[in-house]
C-alpha positions as a Markdown table, in Angstrom:
| # | Residue | x | y | z |
|---|---|---|---|---|
| 1 | Met | -21.9 | 11.3 | -4.9 |
| 2 | Arg | -20.3 | 11.0 | -1.3 |
| 3 | Ile | -23.7 | 11.6 | 0.2 |
| 4 | Lys | -25.4 | 9.3 | -1.9 |
| 5 | Arg | -22.6 | 6.4 | -0.8 |
| 6 | Phe | -23.1 | 7.5 | 2.8 |
| 7 | Met | -26.8 | 7.0 | 2.5 |
| 8 | Arg | -26.4 | 3.9 | 0.9 |
| 9 | Ala | -24.2 | 2.5 | 3.5 |
| 10 | Ile | -26.6 | 3.7 | 6.4 |
| 11 | Val | -29.6 | 1.8 | 4.6 |
| 12 | Lys | -27.3 | -1.3 | 4.3 |
| 13 | Met | -26.6 | -1.2 | 8.0 |
| 14 | Ile | -30.3 | -0.8 | 9.0 |
| 15 | Val | -31.2 | -3.6 | 7.0 |
| 16 | Val | -28.4 | -5.9 | 8.3 |
| 17 | Leu | -29.4 | -5.1 | 11.8 |
| 18 | Trp | -33.1 | -5.7 | 11.2 |
| 19 | Val | -32.1 | -9.3 | 9.7 |
| 20 | Leu | -29.9 | -10.1 | 12.6 |
| 21 | Ser | -32.4 | -8.8 | 15.2 |
| 22 | Thr | -35.2 | -10.8 | 13.6 |
| 23 | Ile | -33.2 | -14.0 | 13.2 |
| 24 | Thr | -32.1 | -13.7 | 16.9 |
| 25 | Phe | -35.7 | -13.0 | 18.0 |
| 26 | Ile | -36.9 | -16.1 | 16.1 |
| 27 | Leu | -34.2 | -18.3 | 17.5 |
| 28 | Met | -34.8 | -17.1 | 21.1 |
| 29 | Lys | -38.6 | -18.0 | 20.8 |
| 30 | Ser | -37.7 | -21.5 | 19.2 |
| 31 | Thr | -35.3 | -22.5 | 21.9 |
| 32 | Pro | -36.8 | -24.9 | 24.5 |
| 33 | Gly | -37.3 | -23.7 | 28.0 |
| 34 | Asp | -39.5 | -21.0 | 29.6 |
| 35 | Pro | -37.8 | -18.0 | 31.0 |
| 36 | Val | -40.5 | -17.6 | 33.7 |
| 37 | Asn | -39.3 | -21.0 | 35.3 |
| 38 | Gln | -36.0 | -19.2 | 35.5 |
| 39 | Ile | -37.2 | -16.0 | 36.9 |
| 40 | Leu | -39.2 | -17.7 | 39.6 |
| 41 | His | -36.8 | -20.6 | 40.2 |
| 42 | Val | -39.7 | -22.9 | 39.7 |
| 43 | Gly | -37.6 | -26.1 | 40.2 |
| 44 | Glu | -36.4 | -24.8 | 43.5 |
| 45 | Ser | -39.6 | -23.7 | 45.3 |
| 46 | Asn | -43.2 | -24.2 | 45.1 |
| 47 | Ile | -44.8 | -21.7 | 42.9 |
| 48 | Ser | -48.4 | -21.5 | 42.3 |
| 49 | Gln | -49.8 | -21.5 | 38.7 |
| 50 | Ser | -51.5 | -18.2 | 39.2 |
| 51 | Thr | -48.1 | -16.9 | 40.0 |
| 52 | Ile | -46.5 | -18.2 | 37.0 |
| 53 | Glu | -49.4 | -16.8 | 34.8 |
| 54 | Ala | -49.1 | -13.4 | 36.5 |
| 55 | Thr | -45.3 | -13.2 | 35.9 |
| 56 | Arg | -45.8 | -14.3 | 32.2 |
| 57 | Ala | -48.3 | -11.4 | 31.8 |
| 58 | Gln | -46.0 | -9.0 | 33.6 |
| 59 | Tyr | -43.3 | -9.5 | 31.1 |
| 60 | Gly | -45.7 | -9.9 | 28.0 |
| 61 | Leu | -44.7 | -13.5 | 27.4 |
| 62 | Asp | -48.5 | -14.5 | 27.2 |
| 63 | Asp | -49.0 | -12.2 | 24.0 |
| 64 | Ala | -48.5 | -14.0 | 20.4 |
| 65 | Trp | -45.0 | -13.8 | 19.2 |
| 66 | Phe | -45.8 | -11.2 | 16.4 |
| 67 | Val | -47.1 | -9.0 | 19.1 |
| 68 | Gln | -44.0 | -9.7 | 21.2 |
| 69 | Tyr | -41.8 | -9.0 | 18.1 |
| 70 | Phe | -43.3 | -5.7 | 17.2 |
| 71 | Arg | -43.3 | -4.6 | 20.5 |
| 72 | Trp | -39.5 | -5.3 | 20.9 |
| 73 | Leu | -38.9 | -3.8 | 17.5 |
| 74 | Gly | -40.6 | -0.7 | 18.4 |
| 75 | Gln | -38.3 | -0.4 | 21.4 |
| 76 | Ile | -35.2 | -1.0 | 19.4 |
| 77 | Val | -36.0 | 1.7 | 17.3 |
| 78 | Gln | -36.0 | 4.1 | 20.3 |
| 79 | Phe | -32.7 | 2.4 | 21.3 |
| 80 | Asp | -34.4 | 0.7 | 24.3 |
| 81 | Phe | -33.4 | -2.8 | 24.6 |
| 82 | Gly | -35.6 | -3.6 | 27.4 |
| 83 | Thr | -35.1 | -4.8 | 31.0 |
| 84 | Ser | -33.2 | -7.9 | 32.2 |
| 85 | Tyr | -35.3 | -10.8 | 33.6 |
| 86 | Gln | -32.6 | -11.6 | 36.2 |
| 87 | Thr | -31.6 | -8.2 | 37.3 |
| 88 | Gly | -34.3 | -6.0 | 36.6 |
| 89 | Arg | -31.8 | -3.3 | 35.2 |
| 90 | Pro | -32.1 | -1.9 | 31.8 |
| 91 | Val | -30.3 | -4.1 | 29.2 |
| 92 | Leu | -28.2 | -1.4 | 27.8 |
| 93 | Gln | -26.9 | -0.4 | 31.2 |
| 94 | Glu | -25.9 | -3.9 | 31.8 |
| 95 | Ile | -24.2 | -4.0 | 28.4 |
| 96 | Leu | -22.2 | -0.8 | 29.1 |
| 97 | Phe | -21.3 | -2.4 | 32.6 |
| 98 | Tyr | -19.8 | -5.6 | 30.9 |
| 99 | Ala | -18.5 | -4.1 | 27.6 |
| 100 | Pro | -15.2 | -2.6 | 28.8 |
| 101 | Pro | -13.3 | -5.8 | 29.7 |
| 102 | Thr | -14.4 | -7.4 | 26.0 |
| 103 | Ile | -13.5 | -4.1 | 24.2 |
| 104 | Thr | -10.1 | -3.9 | 26.0 |
| 105 | Ile | -9.2 | -7.4 | 25.0 |
| 106 | Ala | -10.3 | -6.7 | 21.4 |
| 107 | Val | -8.4 | -3.6 | 21.0 |
| 108 | Phe | -5.2 | -4.9 | 22.4 |
| 109 | Thr | -5.5 | -8.0 | 20.4 |
| 110 | Ile | -5.7 | -5.9 | 17.1 |
| 111 | Ile | -2.8 | -3.6 | 18.3 |
| 112 | Val | -0.5 | -6.8 | 19.1 |
| 113 | Val | -1.6 | -8.5 | 15.7 |
| 114 | Met | -0.7 | -5.5 | 13.5 |
| 115 | Ala | 2.3 | -4.7 | 15.4 |
| 116 | Thr | 3.8 | -8.2 | 14.8 |
| 117 | Ala | 2.1 | -9.4 | 11.6 |
| 118 | Leu | 2.9 | -6.5 | 9.5 |
| 119 | Pro | 6.8 | -6.2 | 10.0 |
| 120 | Leu | 7.1 | -10.0 | 10.0 |
| 121 | Gly | 5.2 | -10.2 | 6.8 |
| 122 | Val | 7.1 | -7.5 | 5.0 |
| 123 | Phe | 10.5 | -8.9 | 6.1 |
| 124 | Ala | 9.5 | -12.5 | 4.9 |
| 125 | Ala | 8.5 | -10.9 | 1.5 |
| 126 | Arg | 11.8 | -9.0 | 1.2 |
| 127 | His | 13.9 | -11.9 | 2.1 |
| 128 | Pro | 12.0 | -14.8 | 0.4 |
| 129 | Asn | 13.2 | -18.4 | 1.1 |
| 130 | Gly | 15.5 | -17.3 | 3.8 |
| 131 | Lys | 16.0 | -18.9 | 7.1 |
| 132 | Leu | 13.6 | -16.4 | 8.9 |
| 133 | Asp | 11.2 | -16.7 | 6.0 |
| 134 | Arg | 11.0 | -20.4 | 6.2 |
| 135 | Thr | 10.8 | -20.3 | 10.0 |
| 136 | Ile | 7.9 | -17.8 | 9.9 |
| 137 | Arg | 6.1 | -20.0 | 7.3 |
| 138 | Val | 6.6 | -23.0 | 9.5 |
| 139 | Val | 5.5 | -21.4 | 12.6 |
| 140 | Thr | 2.4 | -19.5 | 11.0 |
| 141 | Ser | 1.4 | -22.8 | 9.2 |
| 142 | Val | 0.9 | -24.5 | 12.9 |
| 143 | Thr | -0.3 | -21.5 | 14.9 |
| 144 | Val | -2.8 | -20.4 | 12.4 |
| 145 | Ser | -5.0 | -23.6 | 12.8 |
| 146 | Ile | -4.8 | -23.6 | 16.7 |
| 147 | Pro | -8.0 | -22.3 | 18.4 |
| 148 | Ser | -7.6 | -19.5 | 20.7 |
| 149 | Phe | -9.5 | -21.1 | 23.6 |
| 150 | Phe | -7.2 | -24.1 | 23.4 |
| 151 | Leu | -4.2 | -22.0 | 23.2 |
| 152 | Gly | -5.6 | -20.1 | 26.1 |
| 153 | Met | -5.8 | -23.3 | 28.3 |
| 154 | Ile | -2.2 | -24.1 | 27.5 |
| 155 | Leu | -1.1 | -20.8 | 28.2 |
| 156 | Leu | -3.1 | -20.7 | 31.5 |
| 157 | His | -1.4 | -24.1 | 32.7 |
| 158 | Ile | 2.1 | -23.2 | 31.6 |
| 159 | Phe | 2.4 | -19.4 | 32.9 |
| 160 | Ala | -0.5 | -19.2 | 35.5 |
| 161 | Leu | -0.6 | -22.8 | 37.2 |
| 162 | His | 2.9 | -24.0 | 36.5 |
| 163 | Phe | 5.3 | -21.1 | 36.7 |
| 164 | Lys | 2.8 | -18.8 | 38.6 |
| 165 | Ile | 4.0 | -15.7 | 37.0 |
| 166 | Leu | 0.6 | -14.5 | 35.9 |
| 167 | Pro | -2.6 | -14.3 | 37.4 |
| 168 | Val | -5.3 | -17.2 | 36.5 |
| 169 | Ser | -8.4 | -15.1 | 36.1 |
| 170 | Gly | -10.0 | -11.8 | 36.6 |
| 171 | Tyr | -9.9 | -8.3 | 35.2 |
| 172 | Gly | -8.5 | -5.1 | 36.7 |
| 173 | Ser | -4.8 | -5.0 | 36.2 |
| 174 | Pro | -2.6 | -5.0 | 33.1 |
| 175 | Thr | -0.9 | -8.6 | 34.0 |
| 176 | Gln | -4.5 | -10.1 | 33.9 |
| 177 | Leu | -4.7 | -9.1 | 30.1 |
| 178 | Val | -1.4 | -10.7 | 29.0 |
| 179 | Leu | -2.7 | -14.3 | 28.6 |
| 180 | Pro | -6.2 | -13.5 | 27.0 |
| 181 | Val | -4.4 | -11.1 | 24.4 |
| 182 | Ile | -1.5 | -13.6 | 23.5 |
| 183 | Ala | -4.3 | -16.4 | 23.1 |
| 184 | Met | -6.2 | -14.3 | 20.9 |
| 185 | Ser | -3.3 | -12.8 | 18.9 |
| 186 | Ile | -1.2 | -15.7 | 17.9 |
| 187 | Gly | -3.7 | -17.3 | 15.4 |
| 188 | Met | -4.6 | -14.1 | 14.0 |
| 189 | Ser | -1.0 | -12.8 | 13.7 |
| 190 | Ala | -0.2 | -15.9 | 11.8 |
| 191 | Tyr | -2.9 | -15.5 | 9.3 |
| 192 | Tyr | -2.0 | -11.6 | 8.6 |
| 193 | Val | 1.6 | -12.6 | 8.3 |
| 194 | Arg | 0.9 | -14.9 | 5.5 |
| 195 | Leu | -1.4 | -12.4 | 4.0 |
| 196 | Met | 1.1 | -9.4 | 4.2 |
| 197 | Arg | 3.9 | -11.6 | 2.9 |
| 198 | Ala | 1.8 | -12.6 | -0.2 |
| 199 | Asn | 0.6 | -9.0 | -0.9 |
| 200 | Val | 4.1 | -7.7 | -0.7 |
| 201 | Met | 5.7 | -10.3 | -2.9 |
| 202 | Asp | 3.0 | -9.8 | -5.6 |
| 203 | Leu | 3.5 | -6.0 | -5.4 |
| 204 | Tyr | 7.3 | -6.4 | -5.9 |
| 205 | Arg | 6.6 | -8.1 | -9.2 |
| 206 | Ser | 4.0 | -5.6 | -10.4 |
| 207 | Arg | 4.1 | -3.4 | -13.4 |
| 208 | Glu | 3.8 | -0.3 | -11.2 |
| 209 | Val | 7.1 | -1.1 | -9.2 |
| 210 | Lys | 8.9 | -1.9 | -12.3 |
| 211 | Ala | 7.7 | 1.3 | -13.9 |
| 212 | Ser | 8.6 | 3.2 | -10.8 |
| 213 | Arg | 12.2 | 1.8 | -10.8 |
| 214 | Leu | 12.6 | 2.6 | -14.7 |
| 215 | Arg | 11.8 | 6.2 | -13.9 |
| 216 | Gly | 14.5 | 6.2 | -11.5 |
| 217 | Leu | 12.6 | 6.7 | -8.2 |
| 218 | Ser | 14.4 | 5.8 | -4.9 |
| 219 | Glu | 13.6 | 2.3 | -3.2 |
| 220 | Arg | 12.2 | 3.9 | -0.2 |
| 221 | Tyr | 9.7 | 5.9 | -2.0 |
| 222 | Ile | 8.8 | 2.7 | -4.2 |
| 223 | Phe | 8.3 | 0.6 | -0.9 |
| 224 | Phe | 6.2 | 3.0 | 1.0 |
| 225 | Thr | 4.1 | 4.4 | -2.0 |
| 226 | Asp | 3.9 | 1.4 | -4.5 |
| 227 | Ile | 4.2 | -1.5 | -2.1 |
| 228 | Leu | 3.2 | -0.8 | 1.5 |
| 229 | Lys | 0.1 | 1.2 | 1.0 |
| 230 | Pro | -1.4 | -1.0 | -1.6 |
| 231 | Ala | -0.3 | -4.1 | 0.4 |
| 232 | Leu | -2.3 | -2.9 | 3.5 |
| 233 | Val | -5.7 | -2.3 | 1.4 |
| 234 | Pro | -6.5 | -6.1 | 1.6 |
| 235 | Val | -5.4 | -6.2 | 5.4 |
| 236 | Val | -7.7 | -3.4 | 6.5 |
| 237 | Thr | -10.5 | -4.9 | 4.4 |
| 238 | Ile | -10.3 | -8.5 | 6.1 |
| 239 | Leu | -9.5 | -6.9 | 9.3 |
| 240 | Gly | -12.9 | -5.0 | 9.2 |
| 241 | Leu | -14.8 | -8.2 | 8.1 |
| 242 | Ser | -13.1 | -10.0 | 10.9 |
| 243 | Ile | -14.2 | -8.0 | 13.7 |
| 244 | Gly | -17.2 | -10.4 | 14.4 |
| 245 | Ser | -15.0 | -13.4 | 14.8 |
| 246 | Leu | -12.7 | -11.4 | 17.0 |
| 247 | Ile | -15.3 | -10.5 | 19.2 |
| 248 | Gly | -16.9 | -14.1 | 19.2 |
| 249 | Gly | -13.4 | -15.3 | 20.0 |
| 250 | Thr | -13.2 | -12.7 | 22.8 |
| 251 | Val | -16.5 | -14.2 | 24.2 |
| 252 | Val | -15.0 | -17.6 | 24.5 |
| 253 | Ile | -11.7 | -16.4 | 25.8 |
| 254 | Glu | -13.4 | -14.6 | 28.6 |
| 255 | Asn | -15.0 | -17.8 | 29.8 |
| 256 | Val | -11.8 | -19.6 | 29.8 |
| 257 | Phe | -9.9 | -16.9 | 32.1 |
| 258 | Gly | -12.9 | -16.0 | 34.1 |
| 259 | Ile | -13.0 | -12.4 | 32.9 |
| 260 | Pro | -16.4 | -10.5 | 33.8 |
| 261 | Gly | -16.9 | -9.3 | 30.4 |
| 262 | Met | -19.6 | -9.7 | 27.7 |
| 263 | Gly | -18.7 | -13.3 | 27.2 |
| 264 | Gln | -19.5 | -14.5 | 30.7 |
| 265 | Phe | -22.5 | -12.1 | 30.6 |
| 266 | Leu | -23.9 | -13.6 | 27.5 |
| 267 | Val | -23.5 | -17.3 | 28.4 |
| 268 | Asp | -25.0 | -16.6 | 31.9 |
| 269 | Ser | -28.1 | -15.0 | 30.0 |
| 270 | Ile | -28.4 | -17.8 | 27.8 |
| 271 | Arg | -28.5 | -20.3 | 30.6 |
| 272 | Ala | -31.1 | -18.1 | 32.4 |
| 273 | Arg | -33.3 | -17.6 | 29.2 |
| 274 | Asp | -32.8 | -13.9 | 29.5 |
| 275 | Tyr | -34.4 | -12.9 | 26.1 |
| 276 | Pro | -33.9 | -9.2 | 26.2 |
| 277 | Val | -30.3 | -9.5 | 27.4 |
| 278 | Ile | -29.4 | -12.1 | 24.6 |
| 279 | Gln | -31.2 | -10.2 | 21.9 |
| 280 | Gly | -29.6 | -6.8 | 23.0 |
| 281 | Val | -26.0 | -8.1 | 23.2 |
| 282 | Val | -26.4 | -9.6 | 19.7 |
| 283 | Leu | -27.8 | -6.7 | 18.3 |
| 284 | Met | -25.1 | -4.3 | 20.0 |
| 285 | Leu | -22.4 | -6.8 | 18.7 |
| 286 | Gly | -24.0 | -6.4 | 15.3 |
| 287 | Ile | -23.9 | -2.6 | 15.3 |
| 288 | Val | -20.1 | -2.8 | 16.3 |
| 289 | Val | -19.4 | -5.1 | 13.3 |
| 290 | Val | -21.2 | -3.0 | 10.9 |
| 291 | Leu | -19.6 | 0.2 | 12.2 |
| 292 | Ser | -16.2 | -1.6 | 11.8 |
| 293 | Asn | -16.7 | -2.3 | 8.2 |
| 294 | Leu | -17.7 | 1.1 | 7.6 |
| 295 | Val | -14.3 | 2.4 | 9.4 |
| 296 | Ser | -12.4 | -0.2 | 7.4 |
| 297 | Asp | -13.9 | 1.1 | 3.9 |
| 298 | Ala | -13.1 | 4.6 | 4.9 |
| 299 | Ile | -9.5 | 3.6 | 5.7 |
| 300 | Val | -9.2 | 1.8 | 2.4 |
| 301 | Leu | -10.3 | 4.7 | 0.5 |
| 302 | Leu | -7.5 | 6.7 | 2.4 |
| 303 | Leu | -5.0 | 4.3 | 1.4 |
| 304 | Asp | -6.0 | 3.9 | -2.2 |
| 305 | Pro | -7.8 | 6.8 | -3.8 |
| 306 | Lys | -8.2 | 4.6 | -6.8 |
| 307 | Gln | -10.8 | 3.0 | -5.0 |
| 308 | Arg | -12.7 | 6.1 | -4.5 |
| 309 | Tyr | -12.5 | 7.2 | -8.3 |
| 310 | Phe | -13.7 | 3.8 | -9.3 |
| 311 | Gln | -16.6 | 3.9 | -7.1 |
| 312 | Gln | -17.4 | 7.4 | -8.3 |
| 313 | Gly | -17.0 | 6.3 | -11.9 |
| 314 | Arg | -19.5 | 3.4 | -11.3 |
| 315 | Asp | -21.9 | 6.0 | -9.8 |
| 316 | Asp | -21.7 | 8.6 | -12.7 |
| 317 | Ala | -22.2 | 5.7 | -15.1 |
| 318 | His | -25.2 | 4.4 | -13.3 |
| 319 | Ala | -26.6 | 7.9 | -13.2 |
| 320 | Gln | -25.9 | 8.4 | -17.0 |
| 321 | Thr | -27.8 | 5.2 | -17.7 |
| 322 | Ser | -30.5 | 6.1 | -15.5 |
| 323 | Thr | -30.9 | 9.5 | -17.3 |
| 324 | Tyr | -30.6 | 7.8 | -20.8 |
| 325 | Glu | -33.4 | 5.3 | -19.7 |
| 326 | Val | -35.8 | 8.0 | -18.5 |
| 327 | Ser | -35.4 | 10.2 | -21.8 |
| 328 | Gln | -36.1 | 7.1 | -23.9 |
């Protein structure tokens, strides 16, 4: 059953990536503008029509759209994202060059969010309607609605321009990551604080907790086994689903703080109509999101074995139904 589930997940991942790549290709082809004009800088110098046509043929842009699509799809199957129109370097090589800052910001954001949201959510749930609980609810209600890029500009003005205690932009030192990570973390932390608080409070009132207390189990055991682990299940699930929006927010934050990551690289590529780069970056981000969902599903199964047994029971029931239908 585990092999079937794994194969089913792989098939879903392939279908999702195919749909994503197809939509990206269609959007790129329907976007106004000719990449050849950007490649040759037509507006800045006198370029003959024959040179334009030769360049278009060189990059295969004179072929029909379906020919270009299947050629690109064949390259993707071989994990070849093509060549950048602007730099002439392989797209995959460019992605690997610009990816570290984006990955670093995303990873540290997740660490900060989990390190702050989980303890605050648990504390607020264990002391409901207290002063700290009310303060947490007020603060999270405000910060959860603030866009990360707007918060980033505020932090940039206060700590980098006014007090001058942190660098304005760039990437390379730990201090240059502080403001971007804080800007990304505050809104996410507010959401997960509220989610964790609601989960823990519901579990404190659950039948399982009441039954464990009647059996004389210690409060420490009840908290870690019957409350904390089940409360983490929806948090991990939603975190896996929100990786896409996290990366999207990182792309925006990089442009706010001038970080040379995937964000600036993608924006520059869109301006230059660098189709192979745009399609490659979007597909790579899609792979990251899909793999993150698979990892979150695996963590959920470790936290809550009931999920595993429930899925196995559904698979067994499906197999028995199929056997019965065949016998009939």
